[in-house]
C-alpha positions in Angstrom: -3.9 18.0 -24.3 -6.8 19.5 -22.4 -6.9 19.8 -18.6 -8.9 16.6 -17.9 -6.8 14.5 -20.2 -3.6 15.9 -18.6 -4.9 15.1 -15.2 -5.8 11.5 -16.2 -2.4 11.1 -17.8 -0.8 12.4 -14.6 -2.9 10.0 -12.5 -1.8 7.0 -14.7 1.9 8.0 -14.4 1.6 8.5 -10.6 -0.1 5.0 -10.2 2.7 3.4 -12.3 5.4 5.2 -10.3 3.6 4.0 -7.1 3.5 0.4 -8.4 7.2 0.6 -9.2 7.9 2.0 -5.7 6.2 -1.2 -4.5 8.7 -3.1 -6.7 11.6 -1.4 -4.8 10.0 -2.8 -1.6 9.8 -6.3 -3.1 13.0 -6.5 -5.1 15.1 -7.9 -2.2 13.1 -11.2 -1.8 14.4 -12.7 -5.1 18.0 -11.9 -4.1 18.1 -13.4 -0.6 20.3 -16.4 -1.7 22.6 -14.1 -3.7 23.1 -11.7 -0.8 24.0 -14.7 1.4 26.3 -16.5 -0.9 27.9 -13.6 -2.9 27.7 -10.5 -0.7 28.3 -12.4 2.6 25.2 -11.1 4.3 24.0 -12.9 7.4 20.3 -13.7 7.8 20.0 -10.9 10.4 21.4 -8.3 7.9 19.1 -9.6 5.2 16.2 -9.2 7.6 17.2 -5.6 8.2 17.6 -5.1 4.5 14.1 -6.4 3.9 12.3 -4.7 6.7 14.0 -1.4 6.9 11.5 0.4 4.7 8.5 -1.0 6.6 10.0 0.1 9.9 10.3 3.7 8.6 6.6 3.7 7.7 5.6 2.3 11.0 7.6 4.9 13.0 7.2 8.2 11.2 4.5 8.1 8.5 2.2 10.4 10.5 4.8 13.2 11.1 5.8 12.7 7.5 2.3 13.6 6.4 2.5 16.8 8.4 5.9 17.6 6.8 4.4 17.0 3.3 1.5 19.4 4.3 4.0 22.1 5.1 6.4 21.5 2.1 3.8 21.0 -0.6 2.8 17.8 -2.4 4.5 18.4 -5.8 7.8 19.4 -4.2 7.6 16.4 -1.8 6.9 14.0 -4.7 9.9 15.3 -6.8 12.3 15.3 -3.8 11.3 11.8 -2.6 11.5 10.3 -6.1 15.0 11.7 -6.5 16.0 10.3 -3.1 14.5 6.8 -3.9 16.2 6.8 -7.3 19.5 7.8 -5.8 19.3 5.1 -3.2 18.3 2.5 -5.7 21.1 3.3 -8.1 23.6 3.1 -5.2 22.1 -0.2 -4.1 22.7 -1.7 -7.6 26.5 -0.9 -7.6 27.6 -1.1 -3.9 29.1 -4.3 -2.5 30.1 -3.6 1.1 27.2 -4.8 3.4 27.1 -1.6 5.4 27.1 0.5 2.3 24.3 -1.6 0.9 22.3 -1.0 4.2 23.0 2.7 3.9 21.7 2.8 0.3 18.6 0.9 1.5 18.2 3.5 4.2 18.2 6.2 1.6 15.6 4.3 -0.5 13.5 3.9 2.6 13.4 7.7 3.2 12.2 8.2 -0.4 9.6 5.4 -0.1 8.2 6.7 3.1 7.3 10.1 1.5 6.1 8.5 -1.8 3.6 6.2 -0.2 1.9 9.2 1.5 2.4 11.9 -1.2 1.2 9.9 -4.2 -2.3 9.1 -2.8 -2.4 12.7 -1.5 -1.7 13.9 -5.1 -4.3 11.5 -6.5 -6.8 12.9 -4.1 -5.8 16.5 -5.1 -5.5 16.4 -8.9 -8.1 13.8 -9.9 -11.3 15.1 -11.4 -14.1 14.6 -8.8 -15.5 11.6 -10.7 -12.1 9.9 -10.7 -11.0 10.7 -7.2 -12.3 7.6 -5.4 -11.5 5.2 -8.2 -7.9 6.4 -8.4 -7.4 5.9 -4.7 -9.1 2.5 -4.9 -6.6 1.4 -7.6 -3.8 2.8 -5.5 -4.7 0.4 -2.8 -3.1 -2.5 -4.8 0.3 -0.9 -5.4 2.2 -3.2 -3.0 1.0 -6.6 -4.2 1.2 -5.5 -7.9 4.7 -4.1 -7.2 5.8 -7.3 -5.6 4.5 -9.2 -8.6 6.4 -6.9 -11.0 9.6 -7.6 -8.9 9.0 -11.3 -9.1 8.4 -11.4 -12.9 11.3 -9.1 -13.5 13.6 -11.3 -11.4 12.4 -14.5 -13.2 13.1 -12.9 -16.6 16.5 -11.3 -15.8 18.3 -13.2 -13.0 18.9 -16.4 -15.1 20.7 -14.4 -17.7 22.0 -11.2 -16.0 23.8 -10.2 -12.9 21.7 -9.1 -9.9 23.0 -5.5 -10.2 21.3 -5.2 -13.6 18.0 -6.5 -12.2 18.3 -3.8 -9.5 19.3 -1.2 -12.0 16.3 -1.9 -14.3 13.9 -1.9 -11.4 15.0 1.5 -10.2 15.3 3.1 -13.7 11.8 2.0 -14.5 10.6 3.8 -11.4 12.6 6.9 -12.2 11.2 7.0 -15.7 7.5 7.0 -14.7 8.2 9.3 -11.7 9.8 11.8 -14.2 6.8 11.6 -16.5 4.5 12.1 -13.5 6.5 15.2 -12.3 6.4 16.7 -15.8 2.6 16.2 -16.1 2.1 17.6 -12.6 3.8 20.8 -13.7 1.2 21.2 -16.4 -1.8 21.0 -14.1 -3.3 23.9 -12.3 -4.3 23.6 -8.6 -7.6 21.7 -8.6 -8.7 23.2 -5.3 -7.9 26.9 -6.1 -11.6 27.8 -6.0 -12.3 25.9 -2.8 -12.6 27.8 0.4 -9.4 27.6 2.4 -9.1 27.2 6.1 -6.2 28.5 8.1 -3.1 26.3 7.6 -3.2 23.2 9.9 -6.3 24.6 11.6 -6.6 23.5 15.3 -3.0 22.3 15.3 -1.5 19.0 14.4 -3.8 16.9 16.6 -6.8 18.8 15.3 -6.3 17.3 11.9 -7.1 13.8 13.1 -10.8 13.2 13.2 -12.6 10.3 14.8 -13.6 8.7 11.4 -9.9 9.0 10.2 -8.8 7.2 13.4 -11.3 4.4 12.8 -10.3 4.0 9.1 -6.6 3.9 10.2 -7.3 1.2 12.8 -9.2 -0.8 10.3 -6.4 -0.5 7.8 -3.9 -1.6 10.4 -5.9 -4.8 11.1 -6.3 -5.4 7.3 -2.5 -5.2 6.9 -1.9 -7.7 9.8 -4.3 -10.1 8.0 -3.0 -9.5 4.5 0.8 -9.5 5.2 0.5 -12.5 7.4 -1.5 -14.4 4.8 0.9 -13.7 2.0 4.0 -14.1 4.2 3.1 -17.7 5.2 1.1 -18.8 2.2 4.2 -20.2 0.3 5.1 -22.4 3.3 1.6 -23.6 3.6 1.1 -24.4 -0.1 4.3 -26.5 -0.1 2.8 -28.8 2.5 1.4 -32.1 1.2 -2.0 -31.6 2.9 -2.5 -28.0 2.0 -5.2 -28.8 -0.6 -4.7 -25.4 -2.3 -4.4 -25.9 -6.1 -2.8 -22.5 -6.9 0.7 -21.3 -6.2 1.2 -18.5 -3.7 2.4 -16.2 -6.4 -0.7 -16.8 -8.5 -2.9 -16.1 -5.5 -1.1 -12.8 -4.9 -1.8 -11.8 -8.6 -5.5 -12.2 -7.9 -5.5 -9.2 -5.5 -5.8 -6.5 -8.2 -9.2 -8.0 -9.2 -10.5 -6.6 -5.9 -8.7 -3.3 -6.5 -10.2 -2.8 -10.0 -13.7 -4.0 -8.9 -13.7 -1.5 -6.1 -12.5 1.3 -8.4 -15.5 0.7 -10.6 -18.1 0.3 -7.8 -17.1 3.4 -5.7 -17.5 6.0 -8.5 -20.1 8.5 -7.6 -21.1 6.7 -4.3 -21.1 8.2 -0.8 -18.6 7.4 2.0 -21.0 5.0 3.7 -21.3 2.8 0.6 -17.5 2.8 0.2 -17.0 1.8 3.8 -19.7 -0.8 3.4 -17.6 -2.4 0.6 -14.7 -2.5 3.1 -17.0 -4.2 5.6 -18.0 -6.8 3.0 -14.4 -7.5 2.3 -13.6 -8.0 6.0 -16.7 -10.3 6.3 -15.6 -12.4 3.3 -12.1 -12.7 4.8 -13.6 -13.7 8.1 -15.7 -16.4 6.4 -12.9 -17.8 4.2 -9.9 -17.7 6.6 -10.6 -20.9 8.6 -11.6 -23.1 5.5 -8.4 -22.0 3.7 -6.1 -23.4 6.4 -8.2 -26.1 8.1 -7.6 -29.0 5.7 -10.8 -28.5 3.7 -11.5 -30.2 0.4 -9.2 -28.9 -2.4 -12.0 -26.9 -4.2 -13.1 -25.3 -1.0 -9.6 -24.5 0.3 -8.6 -23.0 -3.1 -11.8 -21.0 -3.3 -11.3 -19.7 0.2 -7.7 -18.6 -0.5 -8.9 -16.8 -3.7 -11.7 -15.1 -1.7 -9.2 -13.8 0.9 -7.0 -12.4 -1.9 -9.9 -10.6 -3.7 -11.4 -9.4 -0.4 -8.1 -8.0 0.6 -8.0 -5.9 -2.6 -11.5 -4.7 -1.9 -10.7 -3.7 1.7 -7.5 -1.8 0.9 -9.0 0.0 -2.0 -12.2 0.9 -0.2 -10.4 2.3 2.8 -8.2 4.5 0.7 -11.2 5.5 -1.5 -13.0 6.6 1.7 -10.4 9.1 2.7 -11.9 12.1 0.6 -15.2 11.5 2.3 -13.9 11.5 5.9 -11.5 14.4 5.7 -13.6 17.6 6.2 -12.9 20.8 4.3 -10.0 22.7 5.8 -8.4 19.5 7.2 -5.3 17.9 5.8 -5.6 14.8 3.5 -1.8 14.3 3.7 -1.9 13.9 7.5 -4.9 11.6 7.3 -3.1 9.4 4.7 0.0 9.6 6.9 -2.0 8.2 9.9 -3.5 5.4 7.7 0.0 4.5 6.3 1.5 4.5 9.8 -1.2 2.1 11.0 -0.4 -0.1 8.0 3.3 0.1 8.7 2.8 -1.0 12.3 0.7 -3.9 11.0 3.4 -4.9 8.6 6.0 -5.0 11.4 3.9 -6.9 14.0 1.7 -9.1 11.8 4.2 -11.7 10.6 5.8 -12.3 14.1 2.4 -12.7 15.7 1.3 -15.0 12.9 4.5 -17.1 13.2 3.9 -17.5 17.0 0.3 -18.6 16.3 1.4 -21.2 13.7 4.1 -22.6 16.0 1.7 -22.8 19.0 -1.6 -23.6 17.5 -0.8 -25.0 14.0 -2.3 -23.9 10.7 -5.9 -24.2 11.8 -5.0 -21.7 14.5 -3.5 -19.4 11.9 -6.8 -19.4 10.0 -8.5 -18.4 13.3 -5.9 -15.6 13.8 -6.7 -14.3 10.3 -10.4 -14.5 11.0 -10.0 -12.6 14.2 -8.0 -9.9 12.5 -10.8 -9.5 9.9 -13.5 -9.4 12.5 -11.7 -6.6 14.5 -11.0 -4.6 11.3 -14.7 -4.8 10.4 -15.8 -3.8 13.9 -13.6 -0.7 13.7 -15.9 0.5 10.8 -19.2 -0.1 12.6 -19.4 3.4 14.3 -19.2 5.0 10.8 -22.3 3.2 9.6 -24.6 5.8 11.0 -22.5 8.9 10.2 -23.3 11.1 7.3 -20.4 11.1 4.9 -19.8 13.0 1.7 -20.2 11.6 -1.8 -16.9 10.7 -3.4 -17.5 13.1 -6.3 -18.3 16.1 -4.1 -15.9 15.4 -1.2 -13.4 18.2 -0.6 -9.9 17.1 -1.8 -8.1 18.4 1.3 -6.2 21.5 2.0 -4.5 23.2 -0.8 -0.9 22.1 -0.6 -0.1 21.1 -4.1 3.1 23.1 -3.9 
């Protein structure tokens, strides 16, 4: 297998491992009733079980990016995959509520590192022409992972105990992570010939440039919009006057259309074009949010919901694909990705409670306005970048050499 084919195979395995890491995030939702009735969990404990991973990302993703930079990306990937697999295996077999929470804590530590190191590796090992498309496809790992968890649960839970569902989910992740690690070991350092700066030049804070901060802010508002939209869509669709003809699960499965479309469009384009795609996605969400929840005609409401799903895929993918173009040579891609992930984690934690308050206070039409405002602010975060000269995705420096 030649070097390019090995790299592309490694990219495919890393993306599959990432999707299945997203499955670990989403595998608790199908088991809520079982944890209450069989394991004796209270709703509070189930809430902690569900949100623990997101809280980790919200609190410490940025320093985790710095730690990955110091330890090396390959070593960080292998270690975090082992930690997540160990936590997932324990989760499948433990029964005591506090032991289950401890296993989920271990899973969360592995997940935290994986969601930073996998895109950092994609940025590092991908051939220049594939760097932005790979990161664009990565942008859909959470909704696709949730969909995998949902389909796996539908297929297994009627005929098998929940522990076997949990076991299959984590073993599938471990299988593709192992293949990814093996392929990474066959790849030479893609940036060995690039000029290197001093490690962590200008200190930790010096790694965070103004464009990276703006992209992170935009990603945070995207996550508030997206997580709130999908968190409350099932409740809205169940209402008799919702007028949306598709199920919430089917709408979620439409998101990868935006991811794949962005992956095709960004290849060979400069950073401003990539961020323009993100701006278009925000604008589409802004236009569609109110019609989706304001009692519009069924065709319009359904089309608006589909537009938000596809636009969300475009925004997430474009923001991740822009990272190689906004991280200058000698700066750390891992730290930049850590900041973006931390902004997303904060959005995941605060978005649904804010949205719930808006729905209780202003109704579903107010919820549509809330989503529109989130899209507008996210788009405004990108405006200062419109006049900046950014690198092309195929020539952008892949970040500091920390493949490890």
